C-alpha positions as a printed NumPy array, in Angstrom:
array([[154.716,  25.218, 186.796],
       [157.764,  25.376, 189.011],
       [158.265,  24.183, 192.517],
       [160.864,  24.525, 195.205],
       [162.944,  22.155, 197.3  ],
       [160.15 ,  21.875, 199.866],
       [157.699,  20.489, 197.295],
       [155.494,  23.568, 197.08 ],
       [154.267,  24.733, 193.704],
       [155.154,  28.328, 192.917],
       [151.669,  28.702, 191.454],
       [149.266,  30.949, 193.27 ],
       [152.142,  32.875, 194.875],
       [153.094,  30.304, 197.561],
       [156.749,  29.659, 198.384],
       [158.669,  28.053, 201.252],
       [162.17 ,  29.324, 201.909],
       [164.868,  29.238, 204.537],
       [166.718,  32.476, 205.215],
       [167.772,  35.015, 207.825],
       [164.868,  37.358, 207.033],
       [162.44 ,  34.628, 208.146],
       [164.348,  34.167, 211.401],
       [164.318,  37.892, 212.057],
       [160.577,  38.079, 211.251],
       [159.714,  35.241, 213.664],
       [161.97 ,  36.69 , 216.369],
       [160.404,  40.129, 216.021],
       [156.898,  38.665, 216.38 ],
       [157.992,  36.764, 219.504],
       [159.933,  39.749, 220.868],
       [163.166,  37.784, 221.011],
       [166.339,  37.411, 218.952],
       [167.42 ,  35.245, 216.053],
       [171.004,  34.005, 215.945],
       [171.652,  32.666, 212.437],
       [174.948,  31.071, 213.473],
       [173.177,  28.765, 215.944],
       [169.668,  28.531, 214.497],
       [167.698,  27.786, 211.343],
       [164.496,  29.394, 210.064],
       [161.929,  28.241, 207.514],
       [159.155,  30.502, 206.281],
       [156.02 ,  30.331, 204.207],
       [155.585,  33.186, 201.753],
       [152.428,  34.258, 199.95 ],
       [153.103,  36.724, 197.142],
       [156.574,  37.413, 198.598],
       [155.169,  38.285, 202.048],
       [156.003,  36.066, 205.037],
       [152.794,  34.589, 206.478],
       [154.322,  31.939, 208.746],
       [157.717,  30.956, 210.042],
       [159.563,  28.683, 212.393],
       [162.901,  29.052, 214.163],
       [164.784,  25.924, 215.216],
       [167.396,  26.212, 217.929],
       [169.119,  24.297, 220.708],
       [169.697,  21.143, 218.63 ],
       [171.484,  18.569, 220.792],
       [171.315,  15.476, 218.597],
       [168.27 ,  14.097, 220.414],
       [165.864,  17.057, 220.409],
       [165.403,  20.54 , 218.987],
       [163.399,  23.56 , 220.136],
       [161.056,  25.282, 217.671],
       [159.193,  28.572, 217.769],
       [156.307,  28.927, 215.306],
       [154.52 ,  32.112, 214.229],
       [151.525,  32.089, 211.877],
       [149.865,  35.257, 210.62 ],
       [147.959,  33.946, 207.649],
       [146.724,  30.836, 205.966],
       [149.255,  28.016, 205.838],
       [149.653,  25.069, 203.496],
       [149.97 ,  21.349, 204.271],
       [153.352,  21.459, 202.533],
       [154.586,  23.992, 205.098],
       [153.653,  21.66 , 207.97 ],
       [155.398,  18.791, 206.18 ],
       [158.474,  20.931, 205.526],
       [158.865,  21.984, 209.154],
       [158.438,  18.387, 210.36 ],
       [160.771,  17.09 , 207.662],
       [163.491,  19.522, 208.728],
       [163.33 ,  18.491, 212.38 ],
       [162.954,  14.741, 211.974],
       [164.712,  13.957, 208.692],
       [167.361,  16.671, 208.33 ],
       [168.252,  17.159, 212.001],
       [167.382,  13.524, 212.804],
       [165.967,  14.333, 216.227],
       [163.565,  12.142, 218.15 ],
       [161.612,  15.031, 219.663],
       [160.644,  18.609, 218.833],
       [159.988,  20.893, 221.799],
       [157.697,  23.899, 221.39 ],
       [157.37 ,  26.421, 224.211],
       [154.   ,  28.228, 224.173],
       [152.674,  30.954, 226.474],
       [149.727,  29.666, 228.502],
       [147.567,  32.642, 227.48 ],
       [148.065,  31.981, 223.743],
       [145.035,  29.77 , 223.128],
       [145.38 ,  29.87 , 219.328],
       [148.946,  28.525, 219.471],
       [147.997,  25.88 , 222.022],
       [145.216,  24.628, 219.711],
       [147.589,  24.648, 216.718],
       [150.37 ,  22.605, 218.337],
       [147.876,  20.148, 219.818],
       [146.317,  19.694, 216.368],
       [149.803,  18.935, 215.013],
       [150.161,  16.197, 217.625],
       [152.256,  17.962, 220.258],
       [151.487,  17.02 , 223.853],
       [152.127,  19.   , 227.017],
       [155.189,  17.656, 228.823],
       [155.95 ,  20.415, 231.319],
       [154.704,  23.729, 232.605],
       [156.943,  26.478, 233.939],
       [154.876,  28.534, 236.374],
       [154.918,  32.331, 236.225],
       [157.677,  32.515, 233.595],
       [156.062,  35.062, 231.297],
       [154.168,  38.312, 231.938],
       [150.695,  36.729, 231.709],
       [151.232,  33.291, 233.182],
       [153.089,  30.088, 232.48 ],
       [155.199,  28.727, 229.658],
       [153.98 ,  25.322, 228.511],
       [156.529,  22.976, 226.963],
       [154.844,  20.926, 224.258],
       [156.662,  18.038, 222.575],
       [156.181,  16.04 , 219.398],
       [157.941,  12.695, 219.076],
       [159.069,  11.426, 215.676],
       [156.932,   8.295, 216.13 ],
       [153.842,  10.459, 216.703],
       [154.348,  12.818, 213.732],
       [151.691,  12.13 , 211.123],
       [153.248,  14.552, 208.613],
       [156.235,  12.371, 207.629],
       [154.582,   9.473, 205.806],
       [153.869,  10.645, 202.28 ],
       [156.281,  13.528, 201.82 ],
       [155.973,  15.428, 198.524],
       [153.794,  12.74 , 196.938],
       [156.088,   9.737, 197.478],
       [157.333,   7.848, 200.467],
       [160.671,   9.398, 201.444],
       [162.69 ,   6.359, 202.45 ],
       [166.23 ,   5.247, 201.807],
       [166.556,   3.614, 198.393],
       [168.044,   0.154, 198.305],
       [169.657,  -1.564, 195.367],
       [168.94 ,  -5.153, 194.387],
       [172.201,  -5.47 , 192.404]])
């Protein structure tokens, strides 16, 4: 029973991976571009088919912008992996997620993750506004018990 570096069992056909094909898939769904040299992408695969993905871009040391696409069922490990990347790997304090105001499913999803609306850009997309949602590290409930154990710095008593 194997697993991968994101803590997801390979049983049942689930896999989390980071590669250019995920970035291109997410970008195609959002009708935008993916620039591998300046971005990172993490995807959730079910039976070798991408069912969800996230692109991270515009990292500035304090925050990062993410774009999430979901076209199937997702796993709790995927949510943990995307939060872990932003807050533990990139060490940002805030993740910013732009969402079209007419995309009610995405608005519900990011709110359920703990994102809150911080700004609204009026008339910036064909069917309305772009809402800028943000999730602060301190408010992320997906970091506590990562992969079955607390992921904290080990200290030596020697």
